[in-house]
Backbone as numpy.savetxt, mean C-alpha at the origin, in Angstrom:
# Nx Ny Nz CAx CAy CAz Cx Cy Cz
-48.76 24.00 -25.81 -47.94 24.56 -25.16 -46.80 23.31 -24.23
-47.91 22.30 -24.18 -47.31 21.18 -23.27 -46.27 20.64 -24.55
-46.72 20.42 -25.79 -45.58 19.97 -26.87 -44.27 20.59 -27.02
-44.48 22.01 -26.70 -43.28 22.98 -26.76 -42.44 22.74 -25.39
-42.93 22.43 -24.50 -42.30 22.25 -23.26 -41.50 20.99 -23.55
-42.42 19.80 -24.01 -41.55 18.49 -24.17 -40.47 18.78 -25.19
-40.29 19.21 -25.95 -39.52 19.64 -27.08 -38.23 20.25 -26.75
-38.38 21.38 -25.79 -37.36 22.40 -25.44 -36.84 21.56 -24.39
-37.32 20.49 -23.25 -36.65 19.81 -22.44 -36.13 18.66 -23.35
-36.29 18.38 -24.48 -35.65 17.29 -25.33 -34.36 17.70 -25.78
-34.45 18.98 -26.39 -33.36 19.71 -26.71 -32.09 20.15 -25.52
-32.60 20.42 -24.63 -31.87 20.68 -23.29 -31.02 19.39 -23.42
-31.56 18.26 -23.02 -30.99 17.07 -22.98 -30.04 16.42 -23.91
-30.28 17.05 -25.15 -29.71 16.45 -26.27 -28.20 17.27 -26.43
-28.39 18.59 -25.94 -27.48 19.64 -25.76 -26.61 19.10 -24.73
-26.96 18.70 -23.75 -26.00 18.35 -22.32 -25.50 16.88 -22.76
-25.84 16.30 -23.66 -25.01 15.07 -23.86 -23.70 15.22 -24.56
-23.24 15.82 -24.87 -21.81 15.93 -25.55 -21.12 16.49 -24.29
-21.45 17.29 -23.61 -20.76 18.10 -22.27 -20.40 16.99 -21.26
-21.71 16.17 -21.12 -21.57 14.95 -20.30 -20.40 13.77 -20.57
-20.57 13.86 -22.23 -19.51 12.26 -22.53 -18.02 13.17 -22.43
-17.68 14.51 -22.64 -16.50 14.98 -22.55 -15.98 14.91 -21.26
-16.99 15.16 -20.53 -16.34 14.91 -19.04 -16.16 13.34 -18.34
-16.66 12.65 -18.79 -16.86 11.16 -18.17 -15.95 10.63 -19.20
-15.42 11.03 -20.51 -14.45 10.35 -21.25 -12.95 10.28 -20.84
-12.52 11.32 -20.18 -11.20 11.05 -19.58 -10.84 10.06 -18.44
-12.10 10.09 -17.65 -12.19 8.76 -16.56 -12.18 7.58 -17.30
-12.95 7.57 -18.38 -12.93 6.17 -19.05 -11.90 5.87 -19.52
-11.41 6.72 -20.14 -10.14 6.13 -20.78 -9.00 6.27 -20.34
-8.73 7.19 -19.38 -7.25 7.14 -18.56 -7.08 6.51 -17.32
-7.50 5.30 -17.56 -7.40 4.11 -16.45 -6.66 2.79 -16.80
-5.99 2.31 -15.76 -5.18 0.96 -16.05 -5.30 0.45 -14.70
-5.15 -0.91 -14.92 -5.40 -2.15 -13.70 -4.43 -2.96 -13.42
-4.07 -3.18 -12.46 -2.77 -4.29 -12.25 -3.26 -4.88 -10.68
-2.64 -6.28 -10.48 -2.82 -7.16 -9.29 -1.74 -6.85 -8.58
-2.44 -6.12 -7.30 -1.26 -5.62 -6.13 -0.93 -6.98 -5.41
0.11 -7.48 -6.10 0.19 -9.05 -5.27 2.02 -9.47 -5.99
2.35 -9.83 -5.36 3.81 -10.69 -5.62 3.74 -12.46 -5.86
2.67 -12.70 -5.87 2.11 -14.15 -5.57 2.69 -15.16 -6.74
3.58 -15.98 -6.79 4.14 -16.78 -8.25 5.17 -16.07 -8.84
5.48 -14.75 -8.09 6.84 -13.77 -9.05 7.95 -14.33 -7.79
8.95 -14.48 -8.73 10.16 -15.12 -7.98 11.10 -13.90 -7.22
11.56 -14.06 -6.44 12.66 -13.29 -5.63 11.89 -12.34 -5.42
10.57 -11.95 -5.14 10.14 -10.88 -4.26 9.25 -10.44 -3.47
9.59 -11.36 -2.18 9.14 -11.71 -0.92 9.39 -10.27 -0.09
8.91 -10.06 0.70 9.51 -9.05 2.08 10.45 -9.91 3.42
11.44 -9.17 3.23 12.31 -10.09 4.24 12.50 -9.33 5.31
12.96 -9.90 6.44 12.87 -9.29 8.07 14.25 -9.56 7.97
15.53 -8.21 8.31 16.58 -8.84 8.67 17.14 -8.92 9.91
16.27 -9.17 11.04 16.41 -8.81 12.38 17.64 -9.48 12.90
17.99 -10.76 12.50 18.86 -11.40 12.83 20.01 -11.56 11.89
20.39 -10.62 10.87 21.56 -10.44 10.12 21.23 -11.48 9.05
19.88 -12.36 9.08 19.59 -13.47 8.06 18.56 -13.06 7.38
18.11 -13.25 6.13 16.92 -12.84 5.23 15.80 -14.23 5.76
14.47 -13.85 6.62 13.60 -14.18 6.76 12.51 -13.92 6.38
11.48 -14.70 5.81 10.24 -13.85 4.94 9.61 -13.55 6.17
8.41 -12.43 5.66 7.98 -11.42 6.60 6.68 -12.52 7.12
6.46 -12.54 8.50 5.63 -13.51 8.87 4.09 -13.23 8.70
3.20 -13.99 8.43 2.04 -13.74 7.90 1.17 -13.06 9.03
0.11 -12.14 8.79 -0.40 -11.13 9.68 -0.26 -10.01 9.12
-0.21 -8.83 10.42 -0.43 -7.44 10.19 1.01 -6.94 10.66
1.91 -7.89 11.01 3.28 -7.26 11.49 3.92 -6.14 10.49
3.33 -6.30 9.34 3.84 -5.75 7.97 2.98 -5.05 7.32
3.15 -3.83 6.90 2.19 -3.12 6.02 2.90 -3.24 4.43
1.93 -3.36 3.34 2.36 -3.14 2.04 1.59 -1.96 1.20
2.12 -1.24 0.63 1.43 -0.27 -0.16 1.94 -0.13 -1.70
1.25 0.00 -2.49 1.37 0.36 -4.35 2.06 1.58 -4.74
2.57 2.05 -4.98 2.80 3.71 -5.63 2.88 3.44 -6.90
2.85 4.60 -7.67 2.90 4.52 -8.97 3.32 6.10 -9.58
3.80 6.00 -10.59 4.12 7.12 -11.46 3.70 7.16 -12.72
3.15 8.16 -13.50 2.82 8.21 -14.91 4.50 7.82 -15.79
4.01 7.35 -16.90 5.02 7.12 -18.31 5.10 8.36 -18.96
6.24 8.86 -18.74 6.57 10.04 -20.07 6.79 9.59 -21.38
6.37 9.89 -22.44 6.26 9.67 -23.65 7.81 10.06 -24.17
8.68 8.75 -24.59 10.09 9.31 -24.85 10.95 9.12 -23.88
10.55 8.68 -22.75 11.47 8.77 -21.43 11.79 7.18 -21.37
12.69 6.62 -21.20 12.68 5.07 -20.78 13.67 4.56 -19.53
13.89 5.85 -19.00 14.32 6.25 -17.41 13.00 5.95 -16.30
13.60 5.63 -15.23 12.43 5.84 -14.11 12.31 7.13 -13.34
11.38 7.61 -13.25 11.00 8.93 -13.03 11.57 9.28 -11.64
11.35 10.42 -11.21 12.26 10.96 -9.81 11.28 10.25 -8.78
11.84 9.88 -7.51 11.26 9.27 -6.54 9.76 9.59 -5.84
10.17 11.40 -5.94 9.25 12.23 -5.38 7.79 12.13 -6.32
7.62 11.65 -7.46 6.80 11.64 -8.28 5.47 10.47 -7.95
6.24 9.52 -7.12 5.43 8.41 -6.89 4.58 8.73 -6.03
3.17 8.00 -6.06 2.13 8.31 -5.08 1.43 7.08 -4.84
0.88 6.61 -3.49 0.14 5.66 -3.19 -1.41 5.31 -3.90
-1.33 4.44 -4.28 -2.49 4.34 -5.43 -3.72 2.86 -4.17
-4.64 2.93 -4.21 -5.23 1.65 -3.65 -5.16 1.35 -2.18
-5.51 0.58 -1.53 -5.70 0.11 -0.26 -4.25 -0.25 0.14
-4.01 -0.08 1.59 -2.73 -0.75 2.07 -3.09 -2.20 2.50
-2.23 -3.17 2.54 -2.37 -4.44 2.60 -1.10 -4.99 3.34
-1.21 -6.17 3.97 -0.40 -6.96 4.66 -0.27 -8.41 4.15
0.71 -9.26 4.91 1.34 -10.57 4.46 0.29 -11.20 4.55
-0.08 -12.20 3.30 -1.52 -12.95 3.80 -1.35 -14.38 3.50
-1.53 -15.15 2.76 -1.96 -16.66 3.08 -0.13 -17.26 3.58
0.75 -16.93 2.90 2.12 -17.58 2.98 3.36 -16.23 3.22
3.96 -16.94 4.12 5.22 -15.69 4.59 5.88 -15.15 3.02
5.86 -13.73 3.88 6.30 -13.05 2.52 5.63 -12.70 1.29
4.42 -13.46 1.44 3.41 -12.98 0.25 2.42 -12.00 0.31
2.18 -10.94 -0.46 0.89 -10.15 -0.28 0.12 -10.35 -1.37
-0.84 -10.16 -1.17 -2.10 -10.18 -2.24 -3.28 -9.07 -1.69
-2.89 -8.15 -2.24 -3.94 -7.02 -1.67 -5.49 -6.89 -2.74
-5.15 -7.31 -4.10 -6.20 -7.38 -4.86 -5.87 -6.46 -6.25
-7.25 -6.00 -7.03 -6.98 -5.48 -8.27 -7.11 -4.15 -7.79
-6.27 -3.24 -8.38 -6.02 -1.83 -8.27 -6.01 -1.08 -9.56
-7.28 -0.17 -9.65 -7.49 0.76 -10.76 -6.82 2.18 -10.40
-6.03 2.41 -11.67 -5.29 3.71 -11.73 -5.79 4.47 -12.40
-6.37 5.73 -11.98 -6.82 6.99 -12.97 -5.40 7.80 -13.54
-5.65 8.34 -15.06 -4.80 9.03 -15.11 -3.69 8.45 -15.84
-4.15 7.19 -16.62 -3.21 6.50 -17.68 -3.79 6.80 -18.67
-2.80 6.99 -19.88 -3.57 7.25 -21.08 -2.18 7.03 -22.24
-2.69 6.18 -23.13 -3.84 5.86 -23.60 -4.32 4.59 -22.25
-5.89 4.00 -22.59 -6.29 3.38 -21.33 -5.18 2.06 -21.56
-4.91 1.33 -20.26 -4.05 0.07 -20.28 -2.70 0.51 -20.74
-2.31 1.85 -20.61 -0.88 2.25 -20.98 -0.16 1.92 -20.08
1.40 2.42 -20.42 2.70 1.97 -19.41 2.50 2.66 -18.38
3.21 2.31 -17.14 3.33 3.16 -16.00 4.32 2.71 -15.09
5.00 3.42 -14.18 6.11 3.32 -13.45 5.27 2.56 -11.98
5.55 1.59 -11.41 5.21 1.00 -10.21 6.16 0.71 -8.87
6.30 0.77 -7.89 6.98 0.36 -6.91 6.23 -0.21 -5.61
6.44 -1.10 -4.68 5.80 -1.81 -3.49 6.41 -1.12 -2.20
6.17 -0.58 -1.18 6.70 -0.05 -0.06 6.08 -1.14 1.11
7.39 -1.32 2.11 6.67 -1.98 3.22 7.34 -1.26 4.44
6.57 -1.48 5.53 6.88 -1.04 6.81 6.03 -2.03 8.12
7.06 -1.63 9.22 6.39 -2.08 10.24 5.03 -1.70 10.91
3.77 -2.12 10.66 2.54 -1.60 11.00 2.67 -0.70 12.10
3.18 -1.03 13.35 3.22 -0.66 14.41 3.77 1.10 14.50
4.77 1.14 13.31 5.59 2.43 13.07 4.51 3.29 12.34
2.83 3.52 12.04 2.30 4.07 11.34 1.36 3.79 10.30
0.37 4.31 9.77 -0.87 3.99 9.33 -0.29 3.85 7.56
1.08 4.72 7.12 1.34 4.74 6.18 3.04 4.79 5.88
3.45 4.90 4.82 4.94 4.40 4.48 5.60 5.71 5.35
4.78 6.91 4.54 5.78 7.82 5.10 5.61 8.42 6.53
4.43 7.73 7.36 4.47 8.05 8.83 5.44 7.22 9.39
5.85 6.08 8.85 6.98 5.06 9.41 8.44 5.74 8.90
8.35 6.37 7.74 9.81 6.87 7.33 10.02 8.06 8.37
9.21 8.75 8.65 9.38 10.32 9.80 9.79 9.93 10.94
9.40 8.74 11.43 9.79 8.53 12.82 11.16 7.91 12.84
12.06 7.93 12.07 13.41 7.71 11.94 13.98 6.21 11.82
14.42 5.89 12.81 14.72 4.18 12.97 13.30 3.61 13.08
13.18 3.03 11.95 12.05 2.23 11.81 12.50 1.13 10.89
11.93 -0.05 10.72 11.71 -1.16 9.84 10.90 -0.89 8.49
11.76 -0.54 7.62 11.11 -0.02 6.38 11.96 -0.72 5.39
11.24 -0.81 3.97 12.07 -0.91 2.78 11.19 -0.61 1.44
11.85 -0.91 0.45 11.00 -0.80 -1.13 11.59 -1.82 -1.74
10.89 -1.87 -3.02 11.28 -2.92 -3.81 11.70 -1.96 -5.02
12.35 -2.88 -6.14 13.18 -1.95 -7.36 11.56 -1.60 -7.98
11.87 -0.62 -8.76 11.12 -0.01 -9.95 10.79 -0.26 -11.26
9.64 -0.75 -11.36 9.46 -1.44 -12.60 8.39 -0.65 -13.48
8.62 -0.92 -14.89 7.49 -0.11 -15.80 6.86 -1.28 -16.44
5.49 -1.47 -16.33 4.67 -2.12 -16.95 3.52 -1.61 -17.71
2.63 -2.55 -18.60 1.64 -2.04 -19.13 0.57 -2.71 -18.58
-0.17 -1.55 -18.59 -1.47 -1.93 -17.31 -2.51 -2.64 -18.25
-3.69 -3.50 -17.49 -4.95 -3.89 -17.94 -5.86 -2.73 -18.09
-6.59 -2.79 -19.60 -7.54 -1.84 -19.89 -8.40 -2.11 -19.51
-9.38 -1.65 -18.32 -10.44 -1.86 -18.33 -11.99 -1.31 -19.04
-11.60 -0.48 -19.78 -12.54 -0.26 -21.25 -12.87 -1.22 -22.00
-11.90 -2.11 -22.36 -12.13 -3.22 -23.00 -12.36 -4.65 -22.37
-12.27 -4.68 -21.17 -12.45 -5.66 -20.06 -11.20 -6.54 -20.26
-9.85 -5.96 -20.25 -8.62 -6.59 -20.56 -8.42 -6.74 -18.76
-7.23 -7.90 -18.79 -7.09 -8.70 -17.46 -6.12 -7.54 -16.82
-6.08 -7.39 -15.48 -5.19 -6.52 -14.77 -3.58 -7.04 -15.12
-2.74 -6.33 -14.93 -1.55 -6.59 -15.21 -0.96 -7.18 -13.96
0.40 -7.96 -14.07 0.90 -8.38 -13.16 2.13 -7.65 -12.60
2.59 -7.41 -11.37 3.79 -6.83 -11.24 5.05 -7.79 -11.55
5.29 -8.10 -12.78 6.46 -9.16 -12.89 7.50 -8.30 -12.95
8.72 -8.69 -12.34 9.66 -8.22 -12.41 10.07 -7.58 -11.31
8.94 -7.33 -10.29 9.18 -6.59 -9.10 10.06 -7.01 -8.24
11.07 -6.17 -7.63 12.14 -6.99 -6.92 11.90 -7.21 -5.45
12.55 -7.87 -4.40 12.52 -8.38 -3.29 12.35 -6.82 -2.39
11.93 -6.86 -1.36 11.89 -5.97 -0.25 12.83 -6.34 0.77
13.66 -5.47 1.28 14.42 -5.83 2.16 14.44 -4.98 3.35
13.69 -5.38 4.37 13.45 -4.50 5.76 14.63 -4.27 6.10
14.69 -2.52 6.45 15.96 -1.92 6.91 15.42 -1.86 8.36
16.72 -1.93 9.47 16.29 -1.61 10.68 16.09 -2.66 11.89
16.42 -3.06 12.84 16.12 -4.10 13.62 14.85 -3.97 14.19
14.45 -5.13 14.41 12.99 -5.50 14.92 13.02 -6.59 15.84
12.29 -6.68 17.14 12.32 -7.79 17.54 13.62 -8.10 18.44
13.58 -9.30 19.40 14.72 -9.48 20.32 16.14 -9.79 19.57
17.38 -9.27 20.11 17.37 -8.81 21.51 17.47 -6.98 21.12
17.32 -6.79 19.95 17.20 -5.33 19.66 16.15 -4.41 20.08
14.88 -4.88 20.20 14.04 -4.18 20.81 13.21 -3.44 19.61
11.92 -3.01 20.01 11.08 -2.29 18.84 11.16 -0.63 19.07
11.40 -0.28 18.44 11.52 1.34 18.24 10.17 1.87 18.22
9.38 1.19 17.54 7.65 1.67 17.40 6.79 1.38 18.72
7.61 0.16 19.50 6.58 -0.11 20.68 7.47 0.60 21.85
6.67 1.57 22.42 7.02 2.40 23.68 7.60 1.25 24.97
9.10 1.31 25.55 9.20 0.64 26.75 8.41 1.21 27.78
7.72 0.46 28.69 7.08 0.91 29.77 7.88 1.68 30.74
7.31 2.71 31.13 7.56 4.19 32.02 8.10 3.59 33.30
9.04 4.13 34.29 9.51 3.75 35.36 8.29 3.77 36.44
7.20 4.38 36.19 6.01 4.88 37.00 5.28 3.77 36.48
5.04 3.34 35.61 4.34 2.29 35.07 4.73 1.12 35.98
6.12 0.78 35.94 6.39 -0.14 36.69 6.66 -0.42 37.99
6.57 0.80 38.64 6.76 0.87 40.06 5.00 0.69 40.50
4.01 1.40 39.68 2.54 0.74 39.87 2.47 -0.68 39.99
2.94 -1.14 38.97 2.84 -2.82 38.78 3.46 -3.39 40.16
4.63 -3.16 40.31 5.01 -3.35 41.47 4.28 -3.21 42.56
4.15 -2.56 43.04 3.22 -1.80 44.03 2.10 -2.88 44.20
1.30 -3.08 43.11 0.03 -4.02 42.77 0.23 -5.66 43.40
1.68 -5.96 42.80 2.04 -7.22 43.13 2.33 -7.42 44.35
2.97 -6.46 45.43 3.51 -6.80 46.40 2.09 -6.61 47.44
1.18 -5.50 46.89 0.09 -5.45 47.87 -0.90 -6.54 47.73
-1.14 -7.26 46.68 -1.80 -8.71 46.35 -1.14 -9.86 47.22
-0.03 -9.83 47.08 0.75 -10.68 47.74 0.77 -10.95 49.34
0.98 -9.44 49.73 0.68 -9.00 51.54 -0.66 -9.68 51.63
-1.86 -9.19 51.15 -3.28 -9.47 51.36 -3.54 -11.08 51.45
-2.62 -11.81 50.39 -2.69 -13.41 50.28 -2.04 -13.95 51.52
-0.87 -13.30 52.07 -0.32 -13.88 52.99 -1.08 -13.73 54.41
-1.83 -12.63 54.45 -2.52 -12.26 55.90 -3.74 -12.82 55.85
-4.50 -13.23 54.57 -5.72 -14.18 54.73 -4.94 -15.62 54.94
-4.10 -15.83 54.62 -3.69 -17.48 54.77 -3.15 -17.60 56.28
């Protein structure tokens, strides 16, 4: 009886293996990897046009960048409709040097064959305007911009291939004023009530100091 039970269990396991392989194989085959970075790529810095001149975006979290991709359609060599692009991977910021972002390796699911071609674009925005490019865009007058759209062959993780670089990615020119003398549309101005309260506190503190003196 025990031998029959073991035999039945083994047959069930063997029968389940093809189904498991079929469900897992699309995930294993349909992937590609890229380095989400513009380090070492000419003319690919994020710029801030706040003074009418091109200034590399400062190191830190003032600006955010996100990688967007769209699948490559067989036989079509022109960039896809912008609405087909979607963010992939984590949002990053300007890293070690002004104007440079290095967010890390991004794995994209849905690329067939593995390591195949896909379209990419980098979008940037003022971090204070939202946690995503879409949030910043929907605010209206915000500081944001996009790179050119490029088609590259991704790395194949199933064979240990190296992630692809965003070779040919264009510059990002931030659109919209940021900083003095323009002000910042994403940082609210203090209300008259708040300013009045601050003024009252200063006057009260000065009066107490004068009386104690």
